[in-house]
N, C-alpha and C positions, 0 to 999 in steps of 0.2 A: 539164148543160143540152145541148140539141141544136139542130139546125137547124130544128126545128119550132117553132111558136109556144108550145107547152107542152112537156111531158115533161122539165122541168128536172131536172138531176141524174140522168138515166136511168141505171140500172145494168143491165148485160147480162152474162150468163154464157155463155161459149163453151165448151161441153163436147161439141160434136158434135150437139146436138139443135137443133130449130128454136127460134129465139128470138123472144119477143114484144117488138116494138119499144118498148113502153111499160114494160117492166121491165128497160127495159134493165136457199191461201192454203197359248341359255344360254351367254352369255359368263360369264366369271368374275365373281363377285359384286362384287368391288371395282371392276373396270373398268365393269361395268354401272351401278353406282350413280353412278360418276363421270360417265358419259355422260348419264345421266338428269338429273343436277344441271346439267350443262353445257347440255344442250338446253333444260331448263326456264328457266335463266337467260337463254339466248339468245332464247327466245320472249318472255319477259317484257320483255327489253330492246327487242325489235322492236316489241312492242305499245306500250311507253312512247314510243318514238321516233315511232311512227305518230301517237299522240295529240298529241305535242308539235308535230309538223309539219303536222297537219291532214290527213294522208293516211290512206287506208283500210289496215287491217292486211294484211300479205302472207299468202299461203297458208301460210307457215311458222308464222304466229302464230295462225291460226284454222282450225278444222276446217271443211272445205267439203263440200257435198253438194248435189244437185239440190233445189230448193225443192218443197214439197208443192203450192204454189199460186203462180202469178204473177198479180198484180193489175195490170192495164195500163190506163192512161188515154189518151184521145185526144179529138179534137173532131169534130163532125159537119160539117167543112168539107172542101172539095175539096183544100185545101192539106194535108190529112191523109189523102189517098188511099192512101199506103202502109199506114197503119193500117186504113183501111176495107177494102182488098183483102186485106191480111195476115190480118185477122180473118175476114172473110166467106168468103174462098176457102180458109181453113184452113192457109195457109202458116205462120203462127206456131204454131198449136196442134200441127201435125204435126211440128214440130221441137223440141217441148218434152218428148218422151218421156212419162213418167208424170206430169209436172207438170200440174196443172189450170190452165187459163187462164180468168180472169174479167176483165171489162172494165167500165169506167165512162166515160161520155161527159160532157165538160165544154164550156162555152161559151168560156172564155178562160183564159189561162195562170195568172194569180195564184191562181185557185180550184184548179187542178190542182196547183200547188206546195203549197198548204195541205194538200191531201189527201196528197201525197207525204210531206211533213214529219210529218204526223200518223200515218203508217203505213197509211192507208186504201188507198193504191196503192203499188206497188213501182217502177214505171217509167211513163213517159208520153211521148207525142208532144206537143210544146209549141213555142211560139215562143222565140227566143233570149233576149229580155230578161228574162222571169220566171226563166229558168234562171240567168242572170247575177246577178240580184238575190238569189236564194236562195244561190248560192255566196258572194256578198259578205257577206250577213248572217250566214251560218254560219261565216265565215272558212275556207271551203274544205272543210267537213266534210259538207255535205248531199248534193250531187249530183255525178255525172260525166256529161258529154256523151259518148255512145258512138257516135253516127252522125248524119249528116244525113238528111233525108227529102225536103224540097222547097225550091226556090228560086223567088222571084217570086210573083205572084198576090196583090198588095196594091196598092190604088189609093185616092186621094182623089177621091171622086165628089161632085158638087155640083149645085145648081140650075142650069138652063141660063143664067140671067141673070148668073151669076157668071163673069166672063171671065178675070180675073187674080187673083193673090194680093192685090192692092190692094183688091179688092172684098170681102175677108173680114173687114175690121175691123167689130166689133160683131155678127158673125154667130155662130150656134150650130152647132157640129159635134159629131159623136159618134165614139167609138171603142169597141171591145168591152169593155175593162175598164181601169181605172187601173193603169198600170205594165205593161200588156201590150205586146207587140211593136208592134202598130199604133198604140197610144196614144203610145208613146215616139217612133215615127217621125213622127207628126203633130206632136207638141210640138217635136221637134227641127227639123223643116222650118219650122214657123211662126216659131221663133226666128231662123232664118236669113233670114226675110222681114222681120225687125224687129219682130215681135209678141211681147208678153209673155203667157204663160199661167200659170195657177196650178192646182195639183192640186185645189183646192176648186171649180174651175169659173170662177173670176174671170179678169180680164185683158182684153187687147184682143180676144181671140177666146175665147168660152166653149166649153169641151170637156166634154161630158156623157157619161161612160162608160155605155154602154147595151147590153143584150143584143141580139144581132144581129137577131133576128126583130122585136123591138120597134123597132129603128132603121128597118127597112123601113116599118113602119106609121107611125111619126112623120114620116118623110120624105114618105110619100104624103099625109099629112094637112097638110103644110106647116109642121110644128112643128120641123123640122130643116132647116138649110141645106146640109148635106152630112155626109160621114163618111169616115174612113180605115178601110177594111175589107179582110179577106181574102176570097178566093173560097170559095163562090159568091156572097157577099153583095154584093161590088162589082158583079158582073154582074146580080144581081137588081135592084139599084137602077137600073142603067142601062136594062135591058130591060123591067122591070116598073113602074118608077116615073118614068121620064123623066129620070134624072140624066145628067150628062156627066162625063167624066174630066177633072179639072184636073191631077192629078199621077199618073203611073204610076211607082211606086217604082223600077222597074228602070232608069228613066232617070237616077236619082240615083247609080247605081253604075257607075263607069267601068272597073272591072276592076283598078285599081291596087292594091287590097288583096287581092282574091281571085284575080286572074289570069284572071278570067272576066267580061268586060264584060256588064253587065246582070243579073248573078247576085248574089243576096244571100240569106242564110239566112232562110227564112220558118218552116220547121218542122224541128226536130231531135228526136232520141230521147235521153232522159236516164234515168238509173237512180239510185236511192238507193244511196249509197256502201256503207253497211253491208250491204245486200242483195247488192250485187255482190261484196263480199268473201266473204260466206258462201255464195253460190250462183253461182260463175262459170260452171258448166256450163249453168245455166238462162239466164243472160245471153247466153251464146254461142248457145244455141238460139233465143232471141228474135231475135238478130242474123241468124241464118241465115234465119229466116222473113221478117224485114224486107228483107234483101237480095233474096230471091226475089220479094217483092212489088214492090219498086222495078224489078227487071228485067222483071217481067210488065208493069208500067205503061209501060215504055219500048219493049217489043217487041210488045205486043198491037195488032192492027188497030184503027183509030180507032172503028169501030162497036161492036166487042166491048168496048173500053175504056169508052166512054160508057155502054153498057148495064150493065156490071157495077159500075161506080162508082155509077151511079144506083140500082142494086138495093141496094148496100151502104148508101147514104144512106137509102133507104126503110126498110131493116132497122133502121137506127140511129134515124131520126127519125119514121118512120111516113108519110113523104111523099117522093115522088120529085120531081126538078126538071124544069122544062120543058126540052125538047131544046136550044133555043137558048141557054139559060143554062148548061147543062153543057158545051156545045161551046165557048162563049166562055171559060168558066172554065179549061178544060183547055188552051186555047191560050196562056194567060198563065203557065203553071207549068212548071218543069223539075223532074223527079223525080230525086234524086241522093242517094247515101249519103255524099257529101262534105259535112261541116258548114260548109265554107267558113270555116275557123278564122281566116283572115286578117282577117275582118270584125269580129271580136269586140271588139277594143280600141276601134274606132269605135262599136260598139253600146253598149259601156259608157259611153263619153263622151257619147253621145246621152242615155242614161239620167241621167247626172249633170246635163247641161244641162237636162233636162226636170224635174229635181227628184224623180225617182222612185227613184234609187239614189245611192250615194256612191262616190267614187273608191277603187279598190282594185287589188291585184295579181291578175290572172286566171291566173297560173301554176298549173297543176294542174287546171284545169277540164275538160280533155279526157283521156279514156282511150280511145284508138282501137286499142289492141293487139288486142282480140278481133275488131274489125271487120276489121283488116288480116289476121288469121289466116283469117277466113271468106272474104274476097275474094281473098286471095293478092296484093293490091296494097298500095301504100304511100300511104295517105291521110294528109296532113300535119296535125299539131296546131299548126303555125305557132309552135312554141316555147312553147305554153301547156299542155303536158301530155305524155302518153306517146303515141307512135305506132309 
């Protein structure tokens, strides 16, 4: 699904050609035999240990090679600008060597996770909560977080007559998808205001998970009282539908967990663990392109940045954004390769409180070793994996 009103589940192939936005893989014998047997036993033991601990096999236990194809997912949101720019400007493709890059656009995280677990994609840009949920459900075997992409850019926007949290009782709000990052943030925040919500839409405040473009239409028609949304959708409701900001999520993060006041993970980059174990060179190429895209977003002049991000959105969704919408959206986002790992225990607890996941140990959810090789810096996994 994309940022346009249609083109749901758009699939795009990035192979250098122009893409249609609507469409959018001889020692002595005795010694030699002994060594072979020893190495074989060691490899088998390593593989067995990896399965028993829920970790991916090491390079000693699996033959690795570049993948023939990398299938990459992302959303048509400005919070996914590193993917938009990385794909559209060729940063990712140019670092993959002979590996073919194909892309698929989603509307929200749970759908992307389903595709990743089904093998339809190998890696995806995504919000943190669906990644946490997949890791928990698979007991650590499904995904690894390999980088951050964006911080900020999520807001609760409401009708102008709603002045405080107390005015929300009995109202109907939207989020992009049940169990998605904004959905969990909304439910957790409402819980702190004393409201009960249910995954089925019941409770003191009704939450209807709704595709972003449809949320805009429903709000304009008066059928929704507000929504917790990522950019550019929060800005679209404010600038095109008269909504006002009740909560800017950055105000809820004081920096005690991440060391960066106002910053919280909105978009991260994850990879299927089996794919990463079999194709580490391809994963490193993806990260090189990703790092270049983030650097470009942080270094480019404002006018060039808005022009190229908007062009990428048009390529993805078939429609560009109004200038004031893209300007406001970009002002609300920090692009960073740091996944802000210190926030993840709180994000897990928010999901538990929201009823969309269960309590678990997140140790092993991060593998930032390739990122740190690419950047030459030390991005911390906060004790939740390798760095």
